[in-house]
Each structure stands twice: as C-alpha cells, then as structure tokens.
N, C-alpha and C positions, 0 to 999 in steps of 0.2 A: 511771235510778237509780230503787230502791225503799225508802223510807224505812220504818222499825219503830218504832213508839213501844208503850209499856207496863211493866209490872213484868217481863215475860219477855221478853228479845232471843232470836231463834230461834238467832243464831249464838253466843250465851253458851252457852245449853243445848250447842249440839253440842261449844263447847269442853270443858266441864265432864263430860258424859257421857263423853269419851273418856278423865279422870281418874278417874271412878267406876267405869268398868268396867276398869281397869287396874291395879287396886290394887298391884301389886308394883312399878307405874312409881313414878320420881321425877317428880313434877307439881305446880306452883303450881295450888292453888285459890283461885281469886278469887272472893271474893262477888259475888252478886247486888246491883246498886243496890236501895235503897229506892224505893218508889211514889212519893215526894214528889221524887224526883233528876230526875225526868223525861229517863229516860237515855233514848238514842236510838241506833238503828245505821244509815247509809245503805251501801246494798249497789251496788257499781257494778260492772258487767261489762262488760268491753272488749270489740270497738273501738266500741260504740255509745254512751258515757256519759258521754265528756266526763271521764273518770278524773283524767288531769293537771290539767284546769281546776279539778274540784271540791276537791284536793290543794292547790290552788297558790290558791284562796278561804280555806280552810280555814286555810293560813299565813298571810293577807292579814288575818286576825280574831284572830290570835295576838296576847297582850300580854305574854306574859314569856318564853318559850322554845319554840324547834325543833329538835328535837335528830332527826336521821334517819339510818339505817342502812340501809345497801343494797348490792346485790350489784354488779349492772351500772346505771351512774347517767350518760346521754345527755340527759335532759332539759332543753331549753333553760327549756319553761315553768317545770319547779319550780328548776331554778338559779335563774333572775332569781328566782321568790318568795324563794327562799333568801336571796339578797343583799339582797332588798329589806325581809327581817327582820331583818338583822344591822344594815343601814343605820338601822334604827329603835331601834336600841340594844337588842333582847332577846340572849336567850344562844342561840345560835346554833349548834351544834354538828353536824358530820356524820364517820360513820365508813362506810368504803369497803373492800372486799374489794380484795387486794393487784392482782388482774388490771387495776385501774383505774389504776394507775401507768403502764402502758407501752400500755394503748389507745390507739389514736389519736385517735379520738372522746370518750373520757371526761371527763366533767365535773370532773378533779381538779385541772386546770390552771385554768380557768375560777376555781374555789373558790379555789386560792391568790393569782392575781391579784389577785382581789377582798375577801383580806382576809378569806374565812371560814375558821374555824378547822376544820382536816380532820386526821384519823388513818386511818392506812391499818391493816387488821388483815390480818396475814398466820399468825394463828397457827393456821388450819385448813387444810386440802385447799382448802375453797371456805367462804368466808364469806357464807351465802346469804339471810342476813335481808333483809326489806324493811319496815320498820315507821317509820313516824315518829309523835314524840310533840310534843303541841301544850299549851302550860301545864300546865296540874295537873288536867287532867280530860278531855282528848281524846287518843285514839290510833288510827292506823289502820296496816291491815295484810293481805296479802294475797299472792294470786300473783303481781302484777305488778310487774317488775321498775321502775324509776323511770327509764324511755326512752320515747321517741317510738314506738317498733314495740310497747312492751306497753301505751300507751295508747290508738293509734289504727290499730294492726293485730292484732297476736293475741288470742286469746280467751283472758281474763285475769279475775280478780277481785280487788275491793279494797275494804275494808269499812272506815268512819269510825266510830267509837264515841264519842260525844260525852254530857257530863257525867257519867264512869264513873271518879275518880280511884283506885280500886282498880285497876283495870286498867291505866287511863295510870301508876301507881307503880311497878306490875309491871314493864312493860315499859320506864320508866324507867331500874329498877335493871339491866336487861338491859342496856342502851345504856352506862352506867355501866361496866359490868364490863366489856363488849366495848372501851370508851374506855381502862381502865387497862392493858388488855392490848394494846393497839395503838400504833404508832410515829405519831409527829406529822410530817404530810408533808412532803417537802421534794422538791424535782425532782431528778433522777437517782438516786433512792433504790434499792436493789435491795436482796434479802433472801438470806440463807443457807437452808439447805434445812432448820433447825429454825424459822424464819419470823423469826429475827433480824437487822435491819437491818445495812448495812454502806455505807462510801462507795463510790462507783462511780469505777473507774479513771478 
C-alpha cells in the first residue's frame, strides 16, 4: 500500500487528463480538493497489499453510509464488513451484476439472508463497476472484483480516495442511477432479454 498526500493526487491527474485530452467525449470533470482538505489516496496492488482488509477497515470506520457496486462479489471479508455496517444502522446498499443471481458462490444470497438491501442490475450485457462510496468524502475503485481471488491471487489495483467529497459525490450519483434502473433482489429472480424481471416458473 502506497499513500500519497498533498494538493495533487497522481491518480486524480491521470483521470482528469483523460477528460482534458478527449474534449469530444462526454465526461464528468471533478475539481481537485483544496490543499486544506488534506485529501489522500491509498493505492493497493493485489495480491500483496491486503486490499480486501483495507476496504473492510474503511467500511468499519464509516459513520453514515456504505454503498457498493460490483460485478463479481464472493469476498467473505467484505460481505461481513457490509453486514456489520448494516448492524450499526448505517445506510447500506449493494448493486450487483445479474450474473450474481445464479452464481453458486455469490454473496447475493448472504446479503439477502442478512437483510442487506440488494439490487441486481440487468440493464447492460455486463454491469462491470467495482466501487464503494463511504460517508460523504471517501470513495474507492479500481480493477479488482470484490472476490478472494481479486484480493489474494490476481494482479489488480484498488484506490481509496479520502477527504474528497466532490469525487465521492460523483460516484454516489452514479450509484443512485444504477440503483434506480436495477431490480430489488429476490430469490429465484430471472431476467428477460431486455433486462426486465419475471417470476421464475
């Protein structure tokens, strides 16, 4: 894990450079935080940096909300951290890809059985997001799926941005958009070709 502090965050510049050099593309430009904000990004590289434990620790420090959108989700470490956040009375929400409904080892069943609010997104061929919004000023994202293999076996990256409310707010808005177009999870749910749900016979 490599921390960077200061007014300029390396990853932030990389993100904003893409928007600046592709003026014809539609992009959201997020202002850099003021120097006084003390913004920080923690960069994790799997499989050696304990990425799942770091994300779980960030969730354990949450005081308001934990919103997470993921493609594959089989990590027991993160599933338990999410459930513990729910037990503390936080605003906890999960949006997963449709593949998680039928995947044998998905955390979808665990979330449902523990009362964690869960939505399934079938709007796209693949809902490939991997991000988490914590409180009003922390957001994490990267290549890593929320799986044991992603954290402990694969070559992956994940970045936790702290004290950057504008960036967290941008991802919170995307989460709400995903949630709005998703279906509330129920056991046995199936999807039509257009992504709408129907009852399983």
